[in-house]
N, C-alpha and C positions, 0 to 999 in steps of 0.2 A: 336328244343325246342319251344313249344308254349308259348303264353303270360301267361297262367295260371301257367305253370310249373316254368317260370322265376320268377313270383311273389311269389310262394311258397318257392323257394330256397332263394329268398331275405329275406323273412320273417324268415326262419330258421336261416339264417346267423345273422340277427339282434338279434334273441333270444339267439343264442349261444354266441355272443359277450356280450350280457347282462348278461348271466350266468358267463362269465369270469370276468366281472367287479364286479358283485355282490358277487362272492365267497369270495374274501378277506374281504369284508364288513361283511359277515355273520360270518367269523372267528374272527372278532374283539372282539366279546363278550367274547372270552377266554383270551384276552390280559389284564390280571388283575395283579395288584401289591398288595401284602399283606405285611404288616410290623409287625414284632415281635420285642419286646424288653423286657428286664427284667433280670430274674435269670441267674447268671453266672454258677450255677450248671446245669441248663438246656441247656446252650448255646452249649456245645459239642454235645448234642443229636440233637438239632435243626440244627446244621451244617451238620450232617449226614442225617437227614431227608430231608432237603432242597435239598441237592445234589442228593439223590435217587429219590425224587419226581420229580425233574426237568427233569429226563431222559425220563419220559413218559408223562409229562405235560408241554410242552415247552411254552404254552401260559400263564403260571402263573409264575410271578416273586415274590419271597419271600425274603425280606431283614430281617436280624437278627442283634441284638445288645445286648451285655451284660452290662446292666446299673444297675442291682440290682432289686430284687423283688419288693421293694417299688415303684421304678420308673415304673416298668412294670404295677403294679396295677393302679397307678395314670394315666398313659398315656392311658391305655385301657379304664378306666372309663371316661376320658375326650373326648374320640373319636379320640385322636391323632394317635393311632395305632389300628390295628385290633386284635392283640394278645399281651396280657401282660403275659409274662412267670413269674411264681412265685412258690416258695417253700412254701409260706404262703397263707392261704386262707384269704379272706377279713374279717374284723371285722364286728360286728353287726352294728356299726355306719356307716361304709363304705357302707354296703348293704342298709341301710335305705336311705343314700344319693343318691345312684345310683341303684335303684331296678331292672333295666333292665340288669345289668351286672352279668354274671354268673361265677362261679368257677368250671372249668371242669378238673378233673384229667385226665392226659394223660398216666401216668406211676407211678411207685413207686421207690423212691430213698432213700438214707440214707446219714448220715454225719459221718465223722471220727474225732476223737480227736488225733491230731498229735503233736509231740514234737521233740526237737533237744537236745539230750543228747550225746555229743561227745564220752564219755567214757563208756556209758552204752549200752550193746548189748542185754540185756534181754528185753522182751516185758513187758511193765508195765501194771498193773491193776489200774484203777481209778474208783471212784464212783461220783455220782452227788454232794453230799455235799462237797467233796474235790475240785472238779472243781469249784463249787460256791465259796468256800473259796479262791481259787487261784485268781478268778476274782474280789473278794472284797478286797483282800489283807490280809485276815485272815490266809491264808496258804502262807508263804513267801519263804520257801526254799524246795529244792528237797528232802532233808532228813527229812522233817517234819514228826512227829510221825504218822499222818494219812496215808501218802504215804508209809512209812516203814512198817506199819502193814499190808498193802494190798500186799506188795511185799517182803515177807520173803526171805532172801538169796541174795537179789540184793544189790550191793554196790552203794548207791546213794550219789551224791556229795553234799557238803554243799555250794550250789550255789543258788543265788536268782532266783526265777522263774520269767520269763518275759512273762506275758500274752499278746496275740495278739488278737484283735477283729476287726470286720469289720468297716470301716470308713463310708460306705454309708448304707442307709436303705436296709436291706438284709433279705431274707427268711432264710438264714443260721443262722443269729442271732435269728430269730423267732424260728427255730427248736431247737437251743441250749438252749435258755431261756425257752422254753416249758419243755424240759427235766429237767432243773434245778428247775423250778417251781414245777413240779410234784414229784421230788425226794427230794427236800429241802424246807421245809416249810418256813424257814427264807428268802429264796430268793423270794418265791412267795409273802410273805407279804411285801417285800421291793421293789423289782424290777419288778416282774411279767414277762410276755413275750410280745414281739412285734418285728417288723422289725427294729425298732430303740429304744434303751433304753439309759438312762443316765449311762454310764459305770463309775464305781467307779475309782477314781484316784489312781492307783497302781504304786509305784515307778518303773520306767523303762518300764511301759506298752506301747504297740505300737498299732497303727491302720493301717490296710491295706485295699486296695480296690480290690474287686473281689476275687474269689477263687484262681486265678492265683497269685494275689498279696499276698494272705495269704501264699501260698506255698513258694514263693520267700522270704517273710519276715521271716518266721520260719527258712528256710534254711540258711539265712544270719545271724541269731541271735542265737548263742549258748545259751542253757538253756531256750529257749522259748517254749511256748505251744500255740496251736490255734485250730480252728475248720475248716474243709474243706469238701466240697461236695464230695461224693463218685465218681463222674464222673472224678475227678482229681486224682484217685488212681494211675495211671501210672506216673503222675508227682510227686506224693508223693514218690513213689518207686525210681524214678530217683534222687530225692533230698536226698535219704537215710534218710528219717525221720521215727521216730518210730510211730506206730499206737497203741493206747491203747485198751485193752479189758475193756469194760465198765460193771459195775454192773447193772443188770437189775431189774425189778420189783420183780422177784422171788429170788433175792439175788445171782444170778449166774453171772460170768464174761463171756461176750460174745464178739466175734470179729465181724466186719462188713462183714461177708461172705454172699454169696447169700442165704444160708440156714437160717442164722440168720435174714436177712432182710425179707425173705418170712414168717418166723414164726411170726415176729413182726406185719407184715401187716395182716396175717391171723387171729391173735388174736383179732384185732379191726375192720378190714374191714367190716365184716357183719353188723356193727352198722351204716354204712355210710348212712346219710339221703338223701333225694331227691336233696337238694341243694349242697350236697357233701362236705360241710365244716366240716371236721373231722380231729382231730389229731391222728396220729399213734404212737406218742412218748410214751415211757415207758410202753409198752404193757405187759400184764401178759404172763407167759409162761417161762419155764426153758431155752428154746433155743432162745427166742426172743431178738434180738438186740434192744436196747432202743432208738436209734436215727434214726427213720424211718419216712418218710413223703410221702404224695401224691405230685406229681408235676403237677401244675395247668396251664391251659390256661385260663386267665381271659379275657372274651369276652362278648361284648354287644349283646343282642338278636337282636337289630335293627342296621343294617349296612346301609351305605350310598346309596346303590342301590342293586337291586336283583342279579346282576351279581357278585358283591363282596361277597354277602351273600352265593351264591351258591358255589363259589370258596373256600370260607372259610369252609363251611360245608364239601365239598369233601376232602379238605386237612386234617382237623381234624379227619374225619372218617377214612381216610387212615392211619393216625398216630396210632390210637388205634386198628386198624384191628387185630383180634386175628389170627396170622399166625406164622409159623416158621421163615419166613423172618423178620417179625417185632420183634420177640423175639430175633433174632440174632443181630439186630441193637441195641436193648436195652442192650444186653449183652456186647457190645463193651464199653459202658459207665457205666457198673456195675449196671444198673437199672433192675427192673423186671416188667413184664406186669401186667395190671390190672386184678384182679380176676373177675369172671363172674358177680357177683352182681354189682360191681362198674362199670364194662364196660357197663352194661345195663343202668345205671344211666347217665353215660357220653354220651352214644349214644343218649339218650332221650334229654339231654340238647343241644347237637350239632344240633339235628333236629329242635330246636326252633329258630335257627338263621335265620333271615329274612332281 
């Protein structure tokens, strides 16, 4: 081996060793942590998404937490987390205060009205004005004339109704109070809709934290009624709670089936503006379920570095990808995918993350 050959081999050895040392460093760009917090309605979906995404993206760690939509919006707006999960879109005042923060629908969900009536096996019918009356104390007993009129032939007990509401700022509260505002003028004039409202003091009324807390509280409290995100449908069934058929905008009583949710979303979805802040509640249509909503990722356009922004874009685009696999994931939590128009708007917003 001549001197020139030995030098060439030595140089190749150094280069190879350098590649071995540099390879892990090049891979470090993928070692990103994203933090999500907020909606407990969205939490079961994020649990599935994160587990599935992690199978093929080992360099990205995503932590999740159910703190309520109001907390999700606040923490994403302040930069404390990358993703604020919310069933509610930001108010005009919040958008003015944080103009770089976007409301990006990831899917469509619904809410159910559930009750604990131990001796009633029939499925009840309810409307917005009656539910509003229950939460204001104007409708106090299960055999009130309004409820009896909507449920002919059902033997209703003369028991006080115990309304249960969310204790924390919640997108579920936002959804319910939108429905009540749109269906009941007296509620709109007095309470309106928000993630947090001043709940009227009703004798026996209770507060619960999170959707899981709502299910457990209603289950533990005979003659109670409350509102629960549709992703907890399996827990509702296990707790043997009743689910009401709700009177929609056309005057028909509709259950929260996939078909009813799709109809409600289809009736209003085409109106979705570029910033995607739109209610889907109380939509027109004979088959439209009236408690439907977009499920949002509240995200700032400007992330702390380009690597985080790229990882966040990839994850959110993966979440909304129109495919049979993604639709099957949504089906597990009783959500439906975004229609084409909304998907295009969400994709455009996600691409703005930098």
